[in-house]
C-alpha positions in Angstrom: 14.7 89.4 17.3 13.4 92.8 15.9 11.7 95.9 17.1 8.5 97.5 15.9 4.8 97.6 16.2 2.2 94.8 15.7 -1.7 95.2 14.9 -4.5 92.7 14.5 -5.7 91.7 11.6 -8.7 94.1 11.9 -5.9 97.3 12.3 -7.8 98.1 15.6 -5.1 96.4 18.5 -1.9 98.1 18.3 1.2 97.7 20.5 4.6 98.3 20.5 6.6 95.4 22.0 10.3 95.9 23.1 11.6 92.7 21.0 9.0 90.8 18.5 10.8 87.0 17.9 10.1 84.8 15.4 11.3 81.4 16.7 11.5 78.7 14.2 12.7 75.7 16.8 11.7 74.6 20.4 15.3 75.4 21.4 14.7 78.7 19.6 11.7 79.5 21.6 13.4 78.6 25.0 16.4 80.9 24.1 13.3 83.6 23.8 12.1 82.7 27.0 15.5 82.3 29.0 16.2 85.6 27.5 12.9 87.4 28.7 13.2 85.7 31.9 16.3 87.3 32.9 15.2 90.3 31.6 12.3 90.0 33.6 9.9 90.9 30.9 6.2 89.9 30.4 5.4 87.6 27.6 2.9 87.5 24.9 2.3 85.4 22.0 0.8 86.3 18.9 -1.1 84.2 16.4 -2.6 85.3 13.4 -3.7 88.3 15.2 -7.4 87.3 14.7 -8.7 88.3 18.1 -10.9 91.3 18.4 -9.4 92.2 21.8 -6.2 93.2 23.2 -5.5 89.7 24.9 -2.2 90.1 22.8 -1.1 93.6 23.3 2.3 94.1 25.2 5.3 96.4 25.9 7.9 93.4 26.5 8.3 90.4 24.6 5.8 89.3 21.4 6.2 86.0 20.2 5.3 84.9 16.9 5.0 81.2 16.2 4.2 81.6 12.3 7.9 79.9 11.6 6.6 77.3 14.0 4.1 76.1 11.6 5.1 72.0 10.7 3.1 69.1 10.3 4.9 66.8 12.7 3.3 63.3 12.5 0.0 62.0 11.2 -1.1 58.3 12.2 -4.5 58.1 9.6 -5.1 54.8 11.7 -5.5 56.6 15.1 -6.3 59.6 13.9 -4.1 61.2 16.1 -2.1 64.3 14.5 1.2 66.4 15.7 1.7 69.6 14.6 3.5 72.9 16.0 1.7 75.5 17.5 1.3 77.9 14.8 0.3 76.0 11.7 -3.5 77.8 10.6 -6.2 75.8 10.4 -6.8 75.8 7.1 -3.0 74.4 6.4 -3.6 71.4 8.7 -6.9 70.7 7.3 -5.4 70.4 3.8 -2.5 68.3 5.0 -5.2 65.9 7.0 -7.1 65.7 4.1 -4.2 63.8 2.1 -4.3 61.4 4.8 -7.7 60.5 5.1 -8.3 63.1 7.9 -10.1 66.1 8.9 -11.6 68.3 12.2 -14.8 67.0 13.1 -15.8 70.9 12.9 -14.7 74.1 12.0 -15.3 77.9 12.7 -16.1 80.1 9.4 -12.6 81.0 9.1 -9.4 78.8 9.2 -6.9 81.3 9.5 -6.2 81.4 12.7 -3.5 79.3 13.9 -4.2 75.7 16.0 -2.6 77.1 19.3 -4.6 80.9 19.1 -7.9 79.1 18.3 -8.0 76.6 20.9 -6.4 78.9 23.6 -9.4 81.3 23.0 -12.1 78.5 22.8 -13.0 79.1 19.1 -15.5 77.0 17.6 -18.0 76.1 14.8 -21.8 74.9 14.9 -23.3 71.6 15.7 -25.3 70.7 18.9 -23.2 67.2 19.4 -19.8 68.5 18.6 -17.6 70.8 21.2 -15.5 73.5 20.5 -11.9 73.0 18.6 -9.8 72.6 22.1 -11.7 69.5 23.1 -9.9 67.4 20.1 -6.5 68.2 22.2 -5.2 64.9 23.6 -1.6 66.8 24.6 -0.4 70.0 24.5 3.9 71.1 24.9 3.9 74.1 27.1 7.2 75.7 27.3 7.2 77.8 30.5 8.8 81.2 31.8 12.1 79.7 32.3 12.4 77.7 28.9 11.4 74.4 30.1 9.4 72.3 28.0 6.2 70.0 29.6 3.8 67.5 27.8 0.6 68.0 29.5 -2.0 65.0 28.9 -4.9 63.7 30.9 -3.2 60.9 32.2 -0.2 63.0 33.3 -1.4 66.3 34.9 -5.2 66.3 34.4 -6.2 69.4 35.9 -3.7 71.5 33.9 -5.1 69.3 30.9 -8.3 70.9 31.4 -6.5 74.2 32.2 -4.2 74.4 29.3 -7.2 73.5 26.7 -8.2 77.1 27.0 -5.6 78.9 28.3 -6.1 82.5 27.2 -1.9 82.5 26.8 -1.8 82.8 30.4 0.0 79.3 31.6 3.0 79.5 29.1 3.9 79.3 25.4 1.9 76.4 23.6 4.5 75.2 21.3 3.0 71.8 19.8 -0.2 69.8 20.3 -1.4 66.4 19.4 -5.3 66.5 18.5 -7.7 63.9 17.7 -9.2 64.1 14.2 -11.5 62.3 12.1 -12.1 60.3 9.5 -12.5 62.9 6.2 -15.8 63.3 5.2 -18.0 65.5 2.6 -20.6 68.2 3.6 -24.0 68.8 1.6 -24.3 72.5 2.5 -27.6 74.6 1.9 -27.1 78.6 2.9 -30.4 80.1 2.0 -33.0 82.5 3.5 -35.9 81.8 5.7 -38.7 83.8 7.7 -37.0 85.2 11.1 -39.9 84.0 12.8 -40.7 80.5 11.7 -36.8 80.1 12.4 -37.0 80.8 16.0 -40.4 78.9 16.6 -38.7 76.1 15.5 -35.0 76.6 16.5 -34.9 73.3 18.4 -35.9 71.0 15.8 -33.5 72.8 13.1 -30.6 72.7 15.6 -31.3 68.7 16.6 -32.1 67.6 13.2 -29.0 68.8 11.3 -25.2 68.0 12.0 -24.6 71.8 11.8 -26.9 74.4 11.8 -26.6 77.8 12.3 -27.5 81.8 11.0 -27.3 85.2 10.4 -30.2 87.8 11.1 -30.0 91.4 10.2 -32.0 94.1 12.4 -34.6 95.3 10.6 -35.1 92.2 8.0 -38.0 90.0 8.3 -35.4 87.1 6.9 -32.7 85.2 8.1 -29.3 83.5 6.4 -29.7 80.1 7.4 -26.9 77.7 7.1 -27.5 73.8 7.5 -24.4 71.2 6.5 -25.0 67.4 6.9 -22.3 64.6 6.0 -23.0 63.1 3.2 -21.7 59.8 1.3 -21.3 61.9 -2.0 -18.2 62.4 -3.5 -16.8 66.1 -3.3 -18.2 68.4 -5.9 -16.9 71.7 -5.9 -18.3 74.8 -7.2 -17.0 76.1 -10.4 -14.3 78.6 -10.2 -16.5 80.9 -11.4 -19.3 80.5 -9.1 -17.2 80.0 -6.2 -15.7 83.6 -6.9 -19.1 85.0 -7.2 -20.9 83.7 -4.3 -17.4 84.0 -1.8 -16.2 86.8 -2.9 -18.5 89.2 -4.9 -21.6 88.8 -2.9 -20.1 87.6 0.6 -17.3 90.0 0.7 -17.5 93.0 -1.9 -21.2 93.3 -2.0 -21.6 93.3 1.6 -18.9 95.5 2.2 -20.2 97.9 -0.2 -23.6 97.8 1.4 -22.1 98.4 5.0 -20.2 101.7 3.8 -24.1 103.0 2.5 -25.1 102.3 6.3 -22.2 103.9 7.6 -22.6 107.0 5.0 -26.4 107.2 5.4 -27.4 105.7 8.7 -31.1 106.5 8.1 -30.8 103.6 5.2 -29.7 101.1 7.3 -33.1 99.1 7.3 -34.0 99.4 4.1 -30.2 98.3 3.3 -30.5 95.4 6.1 -33.6 94.1 4.1 -32.0 94.3 0.6 -29.0 92.1 2.0 -31.5 89.4 3.0 -33.6 89.3 -0.1 -30.4 89.3 -2.6 -28.7 86.3 -0.6 -31.1 83.7 -2.5 -29.8 79.9 -1.9 -26.3 78.0 -2.5 -25.8 74.5 -2.5 -22.6 72.8 -1.9 -21.0 69.4 -1.6 -17.4 69.5 -1.1 -14.9 68.7 1.6 -15.8 69.4 4.9 -13.5 72.1 5.5 -14.3 73.8 2.4 -17.8 74.0 3.2 -16.9 75.1 6.4 -14.5 77.9 6.3 -14.9 80.9 3.4 -13.2 84.1 3.2 -14.4 86.8 5.7 -12.7 90.3 4.2 -15.2 92.8 5.5 -13.4 95.0 8.3 -15.6 94.5 11.5 -15.1 94.4 15.1 -17.0 91.9 17.2 -18.4 90.4 20.4 -19.7 87.0 21.2 -21.0 85.0 24.1 -21.7 82.0 24.8 -25.6 81.4 26.7 -27.2 78.1 28.1 -29.1 76.6 24.7 -32.7 76.7 26.2 -32.3 81.0 26.0 -31.3 80.9 22.4 -34.6 82.1 20.9 -35.7 84.4 23.6 -31.9 86.0 23.7 -32.2 86.7 19.7 -35.3 88.3 19.6 -34.1 90.6 22.5 -30.5 91.2 20.9 -32.3 92.4 17.5 -35.2 94.3 19.0 -32.5 96.3 20.8 -30.1 96.7 17.3 -33.2 98.2 15.7 -33.8 100.8 18.7 -33.0 104.5 16.9 -29.9 104.8 18.9 -28.1 102.0 17.2 -27.0 102.1 14.1 -26.4 98.2 12.8 -25.6 97.7 9.3 -23.9 94.2 9.7 -25.4 90.9 11.2 -25.7 88.8 14.2 -24.2 85.2 14.3 -26.1 82.3 16.3 -24.1 79.1 16.3 -24.4 75.8 18.8 -22.0 73.8 20.3 -21.9 70.4 22.6 -20.8 70.9 26.4 -16.7 69.9 27.2 -14.8 70.3 30.2 -12.3 72.8 29.9 -12.2 75.1 32.7 -12.4 78.1 31.2 -14.4 76.7 28.2 -17.2 79.5 27.6 -19.3 76.3 26.7 -18.5 74.4 29.5 -20.3 71.8 31.3 -23.2 72.5 28.9 -24.9 72.7 25.6 -24.4 76.1 24.5 -25.6 78.9 21.8 -23.1 81.4 20.9 -24.4 84.7 19.9 -21.9 86.9 17.9 -22.9 91.0 17.2 -20.8 92.9 15.0 -20.2 96.5 14.3 -18.6 97.7 10.8 -15.2 99.5 10.8 -15.2 103.6 12.2 -19.1 103.0 13.4 -19.7 103.2 16.9 -19.7 100.0 18.5 -19.0 100.7 22.7 -22.6 101.3 23.6 -24.2 98.8 21.4 -22.0 95.7 22.7 -22.5 96.9 26.3 -26.2 96.9 26.0 -25.8 93.6 24.3 -23.7 91.9 27.1 -26.2 93.2 29.6 -28.6 90.8 28.0 -26.3 88.2 27.9 -25.2 88.6 31.6 -28.8 87.9 32.2 -28.6 84.4 30.9 -25.5 83.8 32.7 -23.5 84.4 29.5 -19.8 83.7 29.2 -17.6 85.8 26.5 -15.5 84.4 24.0 -12.1 85.1 25.1 -10.4 86.4 21.9 -13.3 88.9 21.3 -14.6 92.2 22.7 -16.1 92.4 25.9 -16.1 94.4 29.4 -16.0 91.7 31.9 -13.2 91.6 34.8 -12.3 88.8 36.9 -14.4 89.7 39.9 -17.9 89.1 38.1 -16.6 86.2 35.4 -15.6 84.0 38.1 -19.1 82.8 39.4 -19.8 82.2 35.8 -16.8 79.5 35.6 -17.5 76.5 38.3 -13.7 75.8 38.1 -12.6 79.1 38.3 -10.6 78.2 41.1 -8.8 75.3 39.5 -7.6 77.2 36.2 -6.3 79.8 39.0 -4.4 76.9 41.1 -2.7 75.8 37.6 -2.0 78.9 36.6 0.0 79.5 40.3 1.6 76.7 39.6 3.0 76.9 36.1 3.5 80.9 36.3 4.2 81.9 39.5 6.0 85.1 38.6 3.1 85.9 35.9 5.4 86.3 32.8 2.3 85.5 30.4 0.4 88.7 31.2 -1.0 92.1 30.1 -3.5 94.0 31.3 -6.4 92.2 29.2 -5.1 88.8 31.2 -5.2 90.7 34.4 -8.1 92.2 33.9 -10.0 89.2 33.1 -8.0 86.3 35.1 -6.9 88.6 38.1 -3.1 89.1 39.2 
């Protein structure tokens, strides 16, 4: 146990819990929860700190699962992988690859813990593939009284569909079993293309590739596309120098400098954004899937992301970019557009419908509130659902109609956490008391 402050990776969410606990075993976790229960304290679990909102903040007990990061079992035949909840997606990807397995899909960073990524509905891109939580086959949940419960589709189907995207409101996910796929190689092409052309051909691009997404800057006629497909070729990693130039020098340090320039001289943002896309060029990779999916992201930003029905994607992108180009907003960072298949988790933003995710960003120390609120109104018009780990302004009252299984999640929450130990201001705001 220790005391002190906690902050997320971006440094813009800070709290001072009464205690910060670092259990290393299931027994230690049970003891932590029993102590918190005896004191009547609320409990929140911090993963890698990659949420942009206040989902983790607490004045009670905070639990870090960083020490519960072990791979417990890998069955190469069935593809089932058992691991503790604190392991990062990157570490787990490396361990699975050694046994001939991989995640079917990943997002563009892999430093999140498996529990944090799945609890918030984190996703990659690929219209034939659902978000990460859909790969969970069972979930070990430790409840407020320290009791460990194994939840799967057979033992408790309602809790299984609730806990896959649980927003940390049901208990502490201490271990999971997930379904991996045979390891595969991706051939990736990152390049630029005319914005108008991409939006006109969007359905074909999404349907004809295993994974397709793009970044679009306000004021630029070009977008930066990512097109990744499986290949039978052997991995051919980029030379170390070429990889550093692309992933660090250009993607991070040069872009960071461009954002700082835009912040210092907002009137230059249109020209700077156009320059960013023109400088992007084309990068080709043939490598292990997880190395293509994820790259380092070091530019300090804040973010909001919404899931809307796929059929509205092009129209929504046009409207958001038009908004970002208005003189009242200074936006030196792009929007990101990705696509996923539907799934059946009760609180999944992609639940029950093919989905387009659109993320908007703002650089550190630049005004974001009014811009994000204006984008959110566009998203609400399409029946949008927020990413649970990113900024938004919604409340339980207006979110409930957007999730067909809202009441079923609430019933599971009442059963597993009737005393509301696993809550905070964010949870009360978005899920109710």
